[in-house]
N, C-alpha and C positions, 0 to 999 in steps of 0.2 A: 220545187224548193227554190226560194229566192236566194241568190248569192249576195252576201254582204261584202262590200269592198273592204280590203284589208286597211286597218287604220295606219296612217303614216304619222310617225312621231317626229317631232322637232328635236333637235339636240337638247334643248332645255327640258322638254318633257321626259326624254330618256334619262337625263341626269336626275331629275326629280324622282323618277321611278326607281333608279338604282339607289339613290340616297334613302328613300323610304324602305327599300328592301334591306339595305345594309344597316340602316340606322333608324329603327322604328320609333325611337324616343325623341328624335329631332335634334340631337346634339350636332354641333357644327363639325363637318368633316375636315380633316387636315388639308390645308391648301385653299380652303374657301373661307370667306369672311361673311358672317351673317349681316344682314342689313342693319344699319344703326337705328336705334330707337328714335322716335321724334324728339327733337330738342337736343340731341347729343351729336356732337360733331363726328364726321366719319372717321373711322379708324385708319391707321397707316395702311398703305397699299400692301396687297398680298405679295409674298416673295416670288410667287409664280405669276407670270404675265397674264395668263388666262387659265385658271384651274379647270374650267369647263372644256377646254380643248382636249382633255384626255378622253372625254365622252362625246366629242363633237361629231364623230363620224360613226356610221354603222356599216361602212364599206369594209369587207374583210381584207382587201388589199391594203387599205390605209392602216387597219389595225395591225396587220402583219408587219408593215413598215415601222410602226411605232414599237412593236415588240423587238424588232431588230435593233432599233436605236437604243432602246432601254437595255438590251443585252450587251451592246458595246459599252455603255456607261457602267453596267454591272461588272464587266471584265476589267475596265479601267480601275474601278473602285477596289476590286479584289486584288489587282496588282499593287495598288497603293497600300492596301491593308497588309499584304505579304511583305512589302518593303518596310513598312513601319514595324512589323513584328520582328523582322530580321535586324533592324536597327536596335530595337530594344534588347534582343538577345545578345547582340554584339556588345552593347554597353554593359549588360549584366556580366558578361564574361570578362570585360576589361576591368570592371569593379572588383570581381572576385580575384583576378590576377593581382591587382594592386594591393588588395587586402592581404593576400598570401605573401607577397613580397615584403610588405610592412611587418607582418607577423614574423616572418623569417628573419628580417633584419633586427627586429626587437629581441627575438630569442637569442640571436647570435651576440648582440651587444650585451644582453643580460648574462649570458653564459661566460663571455669574455671578462666581464667586470667582477663576477663573483668567484669564478674559478680560474685563477691564473696559474698556469703550470710553473713548477719550480724550475729555475734555471740552474743548470749544472755548468760548472766551469769546465771548459774543454781544455784538456791538457795538451799542450803543444809538444810535439815530439822534439826531443833534444837533438840538437844538431851535432853530429860527430865531426870531429876535426881530423 
């Protein structure tokens, strides 16, 4: 049996393969820009410096390094999300407290103006000589 050499993929071929597998209809993947049609000026640059860099290596050590980097970013984003949620809850509690204080003050003012207690004259004790 003849042995066939294993095919070596370039990063671009690996990216094409992954894109065809994930996106069989050929829609543009996020982070990549399709080439401009002839006669149309090129689009604005991609927000990512090199979208193909995500698939540029097939070395497991590099992939593991990238996973670690993305986990650090994920942790930072989760912390930011938790901080944002805590800020929102704090503001909601502050708003509820202010509304309760205003409602209490309005009720007290309304009660005071509609129902004033009768004032009784206080008899002063007679001074004995």
